[in-house]
Every structure is written in structure tokens, then in C-alpha cells.
PLY file of the C-alpha trace (Angstrom):
ply
format ascii 1.0
element vertex 138
property float x
property float y
property float z
element edge 137
property int vertex1
property int vertex2
end_header
-0.02 0.38 0.00
1.72 3.54 -1.04
0.77 6.68 0.61
1.20 10.09 -0.23
4.30 10.52 1.02
6.16 7.41 0.21
7.64 7.18 -3.41
8.34 3.71 -4.64
11.59 4.21 -7.32
10.72 1.93 -10.51
13.03 -1.06 -10.91
15.30 0.18 -14.40
17.20 -2.63 -15.86
20.44 -2.62 -17.63
22.97 -4.04 -18.87
26.41 -2.57 -17.30
24.18 -2.70 -13.69
23.08 -7.01 -14.81
26.98 -7.57 -16.26
28.03 -5.29 -12.35
26.03 -8.13 -10.72
27.15 -11.29 -12.56
30.92 -10.36 -12.02
30.80 -9.77 -8.60
28.99 -12.92 -8.12
31.67 -14.79 -9.82
33.98 -12.70 -7.71
32.52 -13.86 -4.75
32.33 -17.62 -6.23
35.92 -17.06 -7.25
37.11 -15.86 -4.05
35.23 -18.98 -2.34
36.51 -21.34 -4.59
40.72 -20.15 -3.99
39.89 -19.72 -0.14
39.26 -23.80 0.18
41.95 -24.57 -2.61
44.44 -22.08 0.12
43.07 -24.17 3.47
43.48 -27.47 1.04
47.69 -25.99 -0.38
48.22 -24.86 3.34
47.34 -28.55 4.77
49.73 -30.17 1.77
52.10 -27.65 2.35
52.45 -28.58 5.97
52.70 -32.43 4.88
55.63 -31.22 2.65
56.94 -29.85 5.65
56.91 -33.74 8.04
57.62 -35.32 5.63
62.20 -35.23 5.47
62.78 -36.85 1.82
61.05 -33.76 -0.24
63.01 -32.28 -2.45
63.69 -28.61 -2.16
62.60 -27.67 -5.51
58.78 -28.81 -4.97
59.32 -27.95 -1.19
60.24 -23.91 -3.02
57.15 -24.77 -5.65
54.80 -25.22 -3.23
55.19 -21.84 -1.69
54.84 -20.16 -4.90
51.62 -21.68 -5.36
50.63 -20.97 -1.88
51.24 -17.40 -2.16
49.67 -17.03 -5.58
46.74 -18.11 -4.11
47.23 -15.56 -1.47
47.84 -13.13 -3.68
44.65 -13.60 -6.26
42.33 -13.47 -3.39
44.21 -10.35 -2.33
43.28 -8.97 -5.59
39.41 -9.71 -5.51
39.65 -8.59 -1.88
41.15 -5.00 -3.20
38.79 -4.90 -5.99
35.83 -5.18 -3.46
37.38 -2.25 -1.35
38.55 0.25 -3.93
34.72 0.15 -5.04
34.76 -2.62 -7.73
37.99 -1.34 -9.07
40.66 -3.85 -10.25
43.74 -1.06 -9.81
47.04 -1.86 -12.39
49.47 -1.25 -10.52
48.35 -3.81 -8.12
48.43 -6.29 -11.32
52.43 -4.90 -11.66
53.15 -6.10 -8.37
51.26 -9.18 -8.49
53.17 -10.24 -12.14
56.43 -8.57 -10.47
56.27 -11.19 -7.25
55.39 -13.66 -9.32
58.17 -13.14 -12.09
60.89 -13.11 -8.53
59.33 -16.53 -7.22
59.97 -17.93 -10.94
63.71 -17.31 -10.93
63.90 -18.44 -7.26
62.70 -22.03 -8.12
63.77 -22.53 -11.89
67.14 -21.29 -12.25
68.52 -23.95 -14.04
68.18 -22.16 -17.40
70.23 -19.50 -17.65
67.97 -18.12 -21.41
65.15 -18.88 -19.37
65.94 -16.86 -16.30
67.55 -13.90 -18.91
63.86 -13.84 -19.96
62.55 -13.59 -17.07
64.53 -11.33 -15.92
63.56 -9.15 -18.98
60.07 -9.44 -18.13
60.62 -8.40 -14.42
62.20 -5.27 -16.33
59.72 -4.67 -18.55
56.13 -5.00 -15.74
58.90 -2.17 -13.72
59.27 0.20 -16.93
55.44 -0.12 -17.35
55.05 0.09 -13.26
57.36 3.75 -13.91
55.87 4.78 -16.80
52.01 4.39 -14.91
53.12 6.48 -11.89
54.42 9.45 -14.06
51.33 9.75 -16.50
48.34 12.09 -14.86
45.23 10.13 -13.10
43.51 11.79 -14.59
42.92 11.54 -18.45
40.39 14.63 -20.36
0 1
1 2
2 3
3 4
4 5
5 6
6 7
7 8
8 9
9 10
10 11
11 12
12 13
13 14
14 15
15 16
16 17
17 18
18 19
19 20
20 21
21 22
22 23
23 24
24 25
25 26
26 27
27 28
28 29
29 30
30 31
31 32
32 33
33 34
34 35
35 36
36 37
37 38
38 39
39 40
40 41
41 42
42 43
43 44
44 45
45 46
46 47
47 48
48 49
49 50
50 51
51 52
52 53
53 54
54 55
55 56
56 57
57 58
58 59
59 60
60 61
61 62
62 63
63 64
64 65
65 66
66 67
67 68
68 69
69 70
70 71
71 72
72 73
73 74
74 75
75 76
76 77
77 78
78 79
79 80
80 81
81 82
82 83
83 84
84 85
85 86
86 87
87 88
88 89
89 90
90 91
91 92
92 93
93 94
94 95
95 96
96 97
97 98
98 99
99 100
100 101
101 102
102 103
103 104
104 105
105 106
106 107
107 108
108 109
109 110
110 111
111 112
112 113
113 114
114 115
115 116
116 117
117 118
118 119
119 120
120 121
121 122
122 123
123 124
124 125
125 126
126 127
127 128
128 129
129 130
130 131
131 132
132 133
133 134
134 135
135 136
136 137
């Protein structure tokens, strides 16, 4: 029952609003799945620590996977905290740290290590360019 003082706003269908709703729901689902996988990886990580005969490279790879889950969950949290926006800087941070971790784990091939270092340099230059350009564009 409507009174004269209360106004009911019409609900309008908008494509951007619908897509935003689907995106938010998908990210919540993805964040939940990544959290479950992170806990599972933490349990597996503790088992790897308890086994004395574990290869050090396998151990480092497990740490790498653990932090990748952690970073993606952090990125989803950042998305919701920054008013539904993924800052490009955050992707660059994740890329730089992921490449550094890959170099730590897989440094047997010098050519691959050089290529990884080139990727890190490219990401750092990109980060520098982003910081030097004005935030507001006309």
C-alpha cells in the first residue's frame, strides 16, 4: 500500500548493472573457491614440511603455489574495497613478485632466467610509466 509521502522508485533494467552483478557474484564464487584451495594447499604444505625426504625444489614450488592463491584472493578483496575497481598497479605487483618467485624456483636454465629478468624489467618500466602519467585524462 502506497501513501502520498512514500515514493516507490521504478527498478530499471540496465546492461551495465546486470553485468556488474554477474561479475561480483562470479568474483565472490571465485574468492570462495580460492580460499578453499588455499586451506587445502596449507594442509598439503604442512604435510610436505613434515616429510623429511622432500625435494627442496618441490618445497619451493609449493610455497609458490600458496602465495599465488594468497595474491589472487588479496586482489579480489582489493577489488571490493576499491569500489569495484582493479588497480593496474596491483596486477604489476603480482606479476613482478610472481616472476621473482619463478626465478627462485627455476633458475637452472640461464636463457629462461634472462627472459624472466626481461619480463621483470618490462613490468617495472610499465609501473614507472603508470606512476609518471597523470591520473585524470581529459
